[in-house]
N, C-alpha and C positions, 0 to 999 in steps of 0.2 A: 504493500500500500504506500509506504514511504517512497519507494522507487517510482511508482506511478505518479505520486504527487510531485516529486522532483522533476520528472519528465514533463509534467504539465506546466510547471513553473518555467522550465527552460524553454518550452514551446511558446509560452506566452511572452517571455522576454524576447525571443527571436522575432516574433511577429511585431512586437512593440518597436523594436529597433529598426526593423525593415520598414515599417509604416512611417516612422519618424524620418528615416533616411530618404524615402521616396518623396515625402511631402517637402522636406527641406530642399532636396534637389530640384523639385518642380518650381518652388518659389525662387530659388537662386537662378535657374535658367530663364524664368519669365522676366526677372529683373535684369539679367544680363542682356537678353534680347531687346528689352525696352531701351537700354542704354546704348546699344550698338546698332540698332536697326536704322537704316537710312529712311525708313518710312514711319517715323514716329507720328502717331496720330493722337492728339490730346483727347479726342472723343473716346478713346479706348481706355483711358486711365480709370474711369469709374467702373467700367465693365471688368477690368483686370482685378481691381480691388474686391469687387463682389464675388468674382470667381475664386479668388484666393481664400476668402472667408468661407464660401460655400464648400469648397473642396476640403478645407480643414475640418469643418463640422461633419461632413459626410464620412470622412476618414475615421473620425472618432466614433461615429455611429456604427460603422462596419467593424471596427475593432471591438466594440462592445459585444458582438456576437461570438467572438473567438477568445477573448481574454477574460480572466477572472476579475473580480471587483478591484483588487489592489493592483493588478497588472495594468489596468486601464489608466491609472494615475499618470504614468510616464508619457503616453502619447497626448493625453489631454493637456498636461503642463507644457509639453513641447509645442503643441498647437497654439496655446495661449501666448507663449513667448514669441513665436513666429508672427502671429497676428499683431501683437503689440508692436513689434519692430516694423512691420509693414505699414501699420497705421501711423506710427510715429514718423516714418519716412515720408508718407504722403502729406502729413501736416507740416513737417519741418521745411518742406520746399516753400511753403507760404511764409512761415515764421522767418526764414532766412532773409526774405526780401521785405519784411516789415508788415505783411498782412496777417493780422491776428484774429480777425473776425469779420463778419458781414451780417447785414440785416436784409431779409427778403423785402421788407418795407421799413422805411424810416419810422413811420408812426407806431410800429409794433416792436421796434428795436431801441437804439439810442436816439430817442426823439429830440426835438429842439429844446424842450425844457431840461431834459436829462443832460444834454450836451452843455447847456449853459451852467448847470450845477457842477460840472466837472472842471470849469475854468477857475483857477485859483490865483495865477500870477501872470498869465499871458493869454491873449485872445486876438486872433486875426481871422478875418472872414472875407470870402469872395462869393458874391451872390448877386441877385438881381436888385433887391432893395432891402433885404434883411427884415422884411415885414413879418415873416413867420417867427423871427426871433423877438422882435419888438412887440409882437402881439401880446406876449406875456411880459408885461412891463416890470413886474416885480422881479422875476427871474433874470431878465435882461439887465435891469438896473443894478441888481446885486452882483452880477458877473462883471459888469463894467467897473463897479466900485472896487472889487477885489483885484482886478487886473490893471486898473489905471494907476500908473506909477510915473514918477519923473524920469524922463529920458527913455521911457518904454511905453509909447502910446498903444492903445487899442487901435488896430488898423481895420478899417472897413472899406473894401473895394467893391463899389456898387455901380449900377447903371443910372443914367440921368433920368429923372422922373418925367421929363418931357419927350422921352425917346419915342419915335414912331413905332419901334418894334413892340413896345408895351401895348400900343393900340391894336396891333395885329394879333398879339397873344390873347388879348381880351376878347377879340372877335372870334378867334379860334375856339375859345372856351365858351362861346355863346353868352358873353357877359357884356355889360355896358362898355363901350370902347374906352371910356375914361377911368374904368374901375381900377385897373392895375396902376395907372399913373397916380391915381388918388391914394392907393395903398402905399406906394413908394414914398410919396410926399409926406403922408402921415408918419411913416417910419422915420424919415429924415427929420421931421419936426421934433419927434421925441429924442432922437440922438442929439439934436441941437440943444434941447433943453438940458440934457445931461452935461453937455460940454460948456454951454454959456452960463447956465444958472447954477449948476453944481460944480463947475470947474473940473470936470473929469478930463483926463488926458486922452482925447480921442482924435484920431486923424482919419478923414474920409477923402477918398479919391474916386473920380468917375472914369471908367474905362471907355474906349471908343467902340468896341464891338462886344456882343454878348459872349461870355466865356464858354468853354466846352464843359466845365465842371462847376459844381458848387463845392467849395472847400472851406472847412472850418478847422483851424489850427488851435489846439488846446495845450497850454503850458509848454509850448515848444517841444512837445514829445508825442502828441497824438494828432492825427489828421483824419477827419471824417469826410469822405468823398462820395458825392452823389452826382447826378446829372439832371439836365432839364428836358422835359417833354411837354412843351406848352400845349395847353388845351386839353390835357389829360389829368386833371386833378390838381392839387396844390403842391405836389412833390412828395408828400408824406407816404404815398403809395409806391414810391420807386425804391430800388435797391440802394444800399449804402455800404461802402467798404470802411473797415477800421484799419488804419495804417499807423504804425508807430516808428519812431526813430530808433533804429537798432543800436544796441550797445556792443562794444567790443569788436567792431568791424568798421570798414570804411563807410563814410556817410553815403557814398554813391552806390553802395550795395543795397540800399533800401529805397523803395518807391517813395518814401517820405521825402527824400532828397529831391526827386523829380517834381513832386507837387510844390515844394517850397520854392524851387527854381521857377516854376511856372507862375506862382504867385508873385515872386519878386520881379520878374520881367514885366508882368502886367502892371504891377504897382509903379515901377519906374517909368513906364510909358503912359501913365494916366495923369489926370489933372486934379490938383487939390481943390477941395470945396471950401468956401469961405464961411459956411454955416449960416448964410443969409439968403443966398440965391435960392429960388424956387419956393421959399416960405412966405 
């Protein structure tokens, strides 16, 4: 009986080792092919990850029919370790370039009020008129108060409220043609109150053309990036990326660098506002 039990244990161990080897080899070959293939297709990455997980689970299920209870521990642990490494590799490719998260919709993720609450000592913004931010006057005013410092102004890079493009955007959204212009003007009026009446250190410039992105830089370390789709809601239904300034590597290795450069170039090419015009 003891011999039969020993043979059974040896048999289970062999199956376990073979299963682990086959699965590890398959994952390694798939990863090697992806790195060396001349026909890399980004669309296949999600499928490859799903297949890797599915094969690991199926392999453990198959082993359950041949192995004893304790012998099953080894392939299960091995599968968990392999899947953890694969998932980490998939996530790390984003972390390395500064992408740490995303929202399917701004309104259900890091929304405007939440983003303002994250601002503690620095706040730069590129958008149409900042009306979605100034709509919550308390949150916006508090953020400006925390970030307004001598020698380090809050920077708002916006569109002119009399822009013809705002009229077109309002018409695309089936709204009164002056509604967007009015919203931007009201936003500027509140910004001017903070600057002129409360002496907050705010700098506003007007760009020449509508930007490709909406960018919000928080504490010189976080960038929230979205885009515009005029006539399709207020923007809170659009996706948003969370990008951070990476530490311990070159600044150019992060998308944060690209977005700050984009902002800086637009800022330098834009016109200062005197906090009087349009009001």
